[in-house]
N, CA, C and O atoms as CSV, one atom per row, in Angstrom:
chain,resi,resn,atom,element,x,y,z
A,1,MET,N,N,4.020,35.177,-9.988
A,1,MET,CA,C,3.661,34.066,-9.122
A,1,MET,C,C,4.931,33.400,-8.611
A,1,MET,O,O,5.853,33.130,-9.381
A,2,THR,N,N,4.974,33.141,-7.327
A,2,THR,CA,C,6.123,32.493,-6.706
A,2,THR,C,C,5.955,30.984,-6.802
A,2,THR,O,O,4.909,30.430,-6.464
A,3,ARG,N,N,7.006,30.340,-7.267
A,3,ARG,CA,C,6.989,28.876,-7.390
A,3,ARG,C,C,7.953,28.296,-6.364
A,3,ARG,O,O,9.093,28.748,-6.252
A,4,THR,N,N,7.505,27.315,-5.629
A,4,THR,CA,C,8.339,26.705,-4.602
A,4,THR,C,C,9.131,25.536,-5.181
A,4,THR,O,O,8.852,25.055,-6.279
A,5,LEU,N,N,10.110,25.100,-4.426
A,5,LEU,CA,C,10.872,23.923,-4.826
A,5,LEU,C,C,9.953,22.711,-4.925
A,5,LEU,O,O,10.092,21.895,-5.836
A,6,TRP,N,N,9.009,22.593,-3.982
A,6,TRP,CA,C,8.079,21.473,-4.016
A,6,TRP,C,C,7.252,21.489,-5.308
A,6,TRP,O,O,7.030,20.443,-5.918
A,7,ASP,N,N,6.800,22.675,-5.722
A,7,ASP,CA,C,6.054,22.794,-6.979
A,7,ASP,C,C,6.902,22.307,-8.159
A,7,ASP,O,O,6.414,21.596,-9.038
A,8,ALA,N,N,8.159,22.696,-8.162
A,8,ALA,CA,C,9.058,22.271,-9.243
A,8,ALA,C,C,9.263,20.757,-9.221
A,8,ALA,O,O,9.274,20.123,-10.275
A,9,LEU,N,N,9.424,20.173,-8.037
A,9,LEU,CA,C,9.610,18.726,-7.941
A,9,LEU,C,C,8.375,17.971,-8.422
A,9,LEU,O,O,8.486,16.901,-9.020
A,10,CYS,N,N,7.206,18.534,-8.158
A,10,CYS,CA,C,5.955,17.886,-8.592
A,10,CYS,C,C,5.781,17.929,-10.110
A,10,CYS,O,O,5.003,17.150,-10.660
A,11,GLN,N,N,6.482,18.815,-10.783
A,11,GLN,CA,C,6.376,18.934,-12.236
A,11,GLN,C,C,7.300,17.980,-12.987
A,11,GLN,O,O,7.179,17.846,-14.205
A,12,ILE,N,N,8.208,17.322,-12.297
A,12,ILE,CA,C,9.148,16.415,-12.946
A,12,ILE,C,C,8.407,15.160,-13.384
A,12,ILE,O,O,7.654,14.564,-12.615
A,13,GLU,N,N,8.635,14.773,-14.632
A,13,GLU,CA,C,7.953,13.617,-15.209
A,13,GLU,C,C,8.446,12.316,-14.572
A,13,GLU,O,O,9.646,12.112,-14.388
A,14,HIS,N,N,7.507,11.460,-14.247
A,14,HIS,CA,C,7.836,10.140,-13.703
A,14,HIS,C,C,8.207,9.227,-14.862
A,14,HIS,O,O,7.443,9.102,-15.819
A,15,ARG,N,N,9.346,8.602,-14.791
A,15,ARG,CA,C,9.747,7.645,-15.816
A,15,ARG,C,C,9.921,6.253,-15.235
A,15,ARG,O,O,10.434,5.343,-15.886
A,16,ARG,N,N,9.482,6.113,-13.999
A,16,ARG,CA,C,9.584,4.815,-13.348
A,16,ARG,C,C,8.370,3.976,-13.699
A,16,ARG,O,O,7.272,4.499,-13.894
A,17,GLY,N,N,8.577,2.672,-13.779
A,17,GLY,CA,C,7.452,1.768,-13.980
A,17,GLY,C,C,6.662,1.626,-12.691
A,17,GLY,O,O,7.116,2.055,-11.630
A,18,ARG,N,N,5.491,1.031,-12.776
A,18,ARG,CA,C,4.658,0.878,-11.575
A,18,ARG,C,C,5.229,-0.162,-10.623
A,18,ARG,O,O,5.009,-0.079,-9.415
A,19,LYS,N,N,5.951,-1.128,-11.142
A,19,LYS,CA,C,6.502,-2.182,-10.294
A,19,LYS,C,C,7.530,-1.590,-9.324
A,19,LYS,O,O,8.488,-0.937,-9.739
A,20,GLY,N,N,7.321,-1.824,-8.062
A,20,GLY,CA,C,8.262,-1.364,-7.054
A,20,GLY,C,C,8.121,0.097,-6.658
A,20,GLY,O,O,8.872,0.574,-5.807
A,21,ARG,N,N,7.174,0.824,-7.258
A,21,ARG,CA,C,6.998,2.233,-6.924
A,21,ARG,C,C,6.233,2.331,-5.606
A,21,ARG,O,O,5.043,2.026,-5.540
A,22,ARG,N,N,6.928,2.757,-4.573
A,22,ARG,CA,C,6.310,2.834,-3.252
A,22,ARG,C,C,6.125,4.284,-2.798
A,22,ARG,O,O,5.149,4.608,-2.122
A,23,TYR,N,N,7.049,5.135,-3.165
A,23,TYR,CA,C,7.014,6.532,-2.739
A,23,TYR,C,C,6.892,7.442,-3.952
A,23,TYR,O,O,7.356,7.117,-5.045
A,24,ARG,N,N,6.251,8.596,-3.733
A,24,ARG,CA,C,6.105,9.573,-4.811
A,24,ARG,C,C,7.464,10.190,-5.124
A,24,ARG,O,O,8.285,10.400,-4.231
A,25,LEU,N,N,7.686,10.475,-6.392
A,25,LEU,CA,C,8.961,11.020,-6.832
A,25,LEU,C,C,9.324,12.336,-6.140
A,25,LEU,O,O,10.474,12.490,-5.728
A,26,PRO,N,N,8.401,13.290,-5.992
A,26,PRO,CA,C,8.776,14.529,-5.294
A,26,PRO,C,C,9.272,14.283,-3.867
A,26,PRO,O,O,10.168,14.984,-3.398
A,27,SER,N,N,8.704,13.308,-3.183
A,27,SER,CA,C,9.145,12.985,-1.827
A,27,SER,C,C,10.579,12.473,-1.835
A,27,SER,O,O,11.401,12.898,-1.023
A,28,LEU,N,N,10.875,11.560,-2.752
A,28,LEU,CA,C,12.231,11.014,-2.850
A,28,LEU,C,C,13.248,12.084,-3.217
A,28,LEU,O,O,14.333,12.145,-2.638
A,29,LEU,N,N,12.893,12.921,-4.177
A,29,LEU,CA,C,13.815,13.977,-4.597
A,29,LEU,C,C,14.020,15.004,-3.490
A,29,LEU,O,O,15.130,15.505,-3.307
A,30,GLY,N,N,12.960,15.323,-2.752
A,30,GLY,CA,C,13.080,16.261,-1.633
A,30,GLY,C,C,14.028,15.751,-0.571
A,30,GLY,O,O,14.851,16.504,-0.050
A,31,ILE,N,N,13.915,14.462,-0.245
A,31,ILE,CA,C,14.817,13.863,0.737
A,31,ILE,C,C,16.250,13.887,0.217
A,31,ILE,O,O,17.175,14.220,0.957
A,32,ALA,N,N,16.434,13.536,-1.052
A,32,ALA,CA,C,17.781,13.507,-1.624
A,32,ALA,C,C,18.418,14.897,-1.622
A,32,ALA,O,O,19.594,15.039,-1.288
A,33,ILE,N,N,17.657,15.912,-1.989
A,33,ILE,CA,C,18.187,17.279,-2.014
A,33,ILE,C,C,18.560,17.733,-0.603
A,33,ILE,O,O,19.639,18.285,-0.388
A,34,ALA,N,N,17.666,17.499,0.352
A,34,ALA,CA,C,17.942,17.900,1.738
A,34,ALA,C,C,19.168,17.179,2.281
A,34,ALA,O,O,19.993,17.783,2.966
A,35,ALA,N,N,19.291,15.888,1.978
A,35,ALA,CA,C,20.440,15.115,2.451
A,35,ALA,C,C,21.739,15.648,1.859
A,35,ALA,O,O,22.743,15.764,2.563
A,36,MET,N,N,21.724,15.970,0.576
A,36,MET,CA,C,22.940,16.496,-0.057
A,36,MET,C,C,23.306,17.862,0.499
A,36,MET,O,O,24.487,18.166,0.669
A,37,LEU,N,N,22.306,18.689,0.783
A,37,LEU,CA,C,22.585,19.990,1.399
A,37,LEU,C,C,23.167,19.826,2.793
A,37,LEU,O,O,23.904,20.688,3.271
A,38,ALA,N,N,22.830,18.704,3.450
A,38,ALA,CA,C,23.346,18.425,4.788
A,38,ALA,C,C,24.694,17.708,4.750
A,38,ALA,O,O,25.263,17.396,5.797
A,39,GLY,N,N,25.208,17.444,3.541
A,39,GLY,CA,C,26.540,16.863,3.435
A,39,GLY,C,C,26.620,15.462,2.891
A,39,GLY,O,O,27.724,14.945,2.723
A,40,ALA,N,N,25.493,14.812,2.605
A,40,ALA,CA,C,25.530,13.472,2.027
A,40,ALA,C,C,26.124,13.561,0.620
A,40,ALA,O,O,25.716,14.407,-0.177
A,41,ASN,N,N,27.085,12.689,0.319
A,41,ASN,CA,C,27.744,12.785,-0.980
A,41,ASN,C,C,27.664,11.519,-1.823
A,41,ASN,O,O,28.306,11.427,-2.870
A,42,ASP,N,N,26.878,10.541,-1.372
A,42,ASP,CA,C,26.625,9.364,-2.204
A,42,ASP,C,C,25.268,8.771,-1.820
A,42,ASP,O,O,24.635,9.212,-0.861
A,43,LEU,N,N,24.837,7.776,-2.574
A,43,LEU,CA,C,23.506,7.217,-2.375
A,43,LEU,C,C,23.330,6.598,-0.992
A,43,LEU,O,O,22.269,6.734,-0.382
A,44,ILE,N,N,24.346,5.929,-0.501
A,44,ILE,CA,C,24.261,5.319,0.836
A,44,ILE,C,C,24.103,6.397,1.902
A,44,ILE,O,O,23.329,6.227,2.844
A,45,ALA,N,N,24.831,7.506,1.761
A,45,ALA,CA,C,24.721,8.602,2.737
A,45,ALA,C,C,23.329,9.228,2.679
A,45,ALA,O,O,22.778,9.593,3.718
A,46,VAL,N,N,22.751,9.359,1.488
A,46,VAL,CA,C,21.389,9.884,1.345
A,46,VAL,C,C,20.411,8.938,2.039
A,46,VAL,O,O,19.530,9.380,2.777
A,47,PHE,N,N,20.567,7.646,1.803
A,47,PHE,CA,C,19.704,6.647,2.432
A,47,PHE,C,C,19.785,6.734,3.954
A,47,PHE,O,O,18.760,6.755,4.636
A,48,ARG,N,N,20.989,6.784,4.473
A,48,ARG,CA,C,21.162,6.845,5.929
A,48,ARG,C,C,20.574,8.121,6.508
A,48,ARG,O,O,19.961,8.093,7.575
A,49,TRP,N,N,20.754,9.238,5.813
A,49,TRP,CA,C,20.207,10.510,6.273
A,49,TRP,C,C,18.688,10.433,6.313
A,49,TRP,O,O,18.066,10.869,7.282
A,50,GLY,N,N,18.092,9.882,5.267
A,50,GLY,CA,C,16.639,9.759,5.208
A,50,GLY,C,C,16.079,8.831,6.268
A,50,GLY,O,O,14.995,9.078,6.795
A,51,ARG,N,N,16.800,7.767,6.590
A,51,ARG,CA,C,16.352,6.815,7.605
A,51,ARG,C,C,16.308,7.443,8.999
A,51,ARG,O,O,15.573,6.978,9.870
A,52,ARG,N,N,17.090,8.491,9.205
A,52,ARG,CA,C,17.122,9.142,10.519
A,52,ARG,C,C,16.050,10.219,10.681
A,52,ARG,O,O,15.920,10.796,11.760
A,53,LEU,N,N,15.289,10.497,9.636
A,53,LEU,CA,C,14.254,11.526,9.734
A,53,LEU,C,C,13.144,11.076,10.679
A,53,LEU,O,O,12.765,9.905,10.710
A,54,LYS,N,N,12.645,12.015,11.432
A,54,LYS,CA,C,11.534,11.741,12.343
A,54,LYS,C,C,10.238,11.646,11.529
A,54,LYS,O,O,10.152,12.201,10.433
A,55,PRO,N,N,9.234,10.948,12.060
A,55,PRO,CA,C,7.959,10.812,11.343
A,55,PRO,C,C,7.338,12.155,10.947
A,55,PRO,O,O,6.704,12.258,9.898
A,56,GLU,N,N,7.519,13.182,11.784
A,56,GLU,CA,C,6.966,14.509,11.455
A,56,GLU,C,C,7.609,15.068,10.188
A,56,GLU,O,O,6.927,15.651,9.345
A,57,ALA,N,N,8.915,14.890,10.059
A,57,ALA,CA,C,9.617,15.374,8.868
A,57,ALA,C,C,9.192,14.590,7.635
A,57,ALA,O,O,9.028,15.168,6.561
A,58,LEU,N,N,9.013,13.286,7.776
A,58,LEU,CA,C,8.564,12.473,6.646
A,58,LEU,C,C,7.174,12.890,6.188
A,58,LEU,O,O,6.900,12.933,4.989
A,59,ARG,N,N,6.300,13.197,7.135
A,59,ARG,CA,C,4.949,13.652,6.768
A,59,ARG,C,C,5.005,14.955,5.978
A,59,ARG,O,O,4.235,15.145,5.037
A,60,LEU,N,N,5.905,15.846,6.353
A,60,LEU,CA,C,6.044,17.100,5.611
A,60,LEU,C,C,6.493,16.860,4.176
A,60,LEU,O,O,6.218,17.666,3.287
A,61,LEU,N,N,7.183,15.753,3.958
A,61,LEU,CA,C,7.645,15.396,2.611
A,61,LEU,C,C,6.666,14.462,1.899
A,61,LEU,O,O,6.987,13.933,0.835
A,62,GLY,N,N,5.505,14.258,2.455
A,62,GLY,CA,C,4.478,13.465,1.794
A,62,GLY,C,C,4.541,11.979,2.061
A,62,GLY,O,O,3.947,11.191,1.325
A,63,ILE,N,N,5.254,11.581,3.104
A,63,ILE,CA,C,5.348,10.156,3.440
A,63,ILE,C,C,4.757,9.953,4.829
A,63,ILE,O,O,5.323,10.400,5.826
A,64,ASP,N,N,3.606,9.271,4.885
A,64,ASP,CA,C,2.932,8.998,6.158
A,64,ASP,C,C,3.161,7.550,6.561
A,64,ASP,O,O,2.922,6.636,5.773
A,65,ASP,N,N,3.619,7.343,7.775
A,65,ASP,CA,C,3.813,6.002,8.321
A,65,ASP,C,C,4.654,5.118,7.409
A,65,ASP,O,O,4.416,3.914,7.313
A,66,GLY,N,N,5.628,5.712,6.745
A,66,GLY,CA,C,6.522,4.953,5.894
A,66,GLY,C,C,5.995,4.637,4.513
A,66,GLY,O,O,6.714,4.057,3.699
A,67,VAL,N,N,4.745,5.006,4.226
A,67,VAL,CA,C,4.167,4.721,2.903
A,67,VAL,C,C,3.571,5.998,2.347
A,67,VAL,O,O,2.796,6.678,3.020
A,68,ALA,N,N,3.932,6.319,1.126
A,68,ALA,CA,C,3.416,7.521,0.477
A,68,ALA,C,C,2.001,7.241,-0.047
A,68,ALA,O,O,1.679,6.102,-0.385
A,69,PRO,N,N,1.167,8.269,-0.113
A,69,PRO,CA,C,-0.203,8.086,-0.630
A,69,PRO,C,C,-0.212,7.760,-2.108
A,69,PRO,O,O,-1.279,7.577,-2.693
């Protein structure tokens, strides 16, 4: 059976509390990985890279209209 990166990200245990949790962990990790592959080398660069994503790309990562389900 072939396992995708998304499948692996969905298997990571959430250790965050409910307070302030707005986005699903796999979505955040997917954005961070893609940003680092594109050259982002710190948290601010990851944030800036993610902010430039088009709504279509965010939907593919599980974020609709800026809010994850």
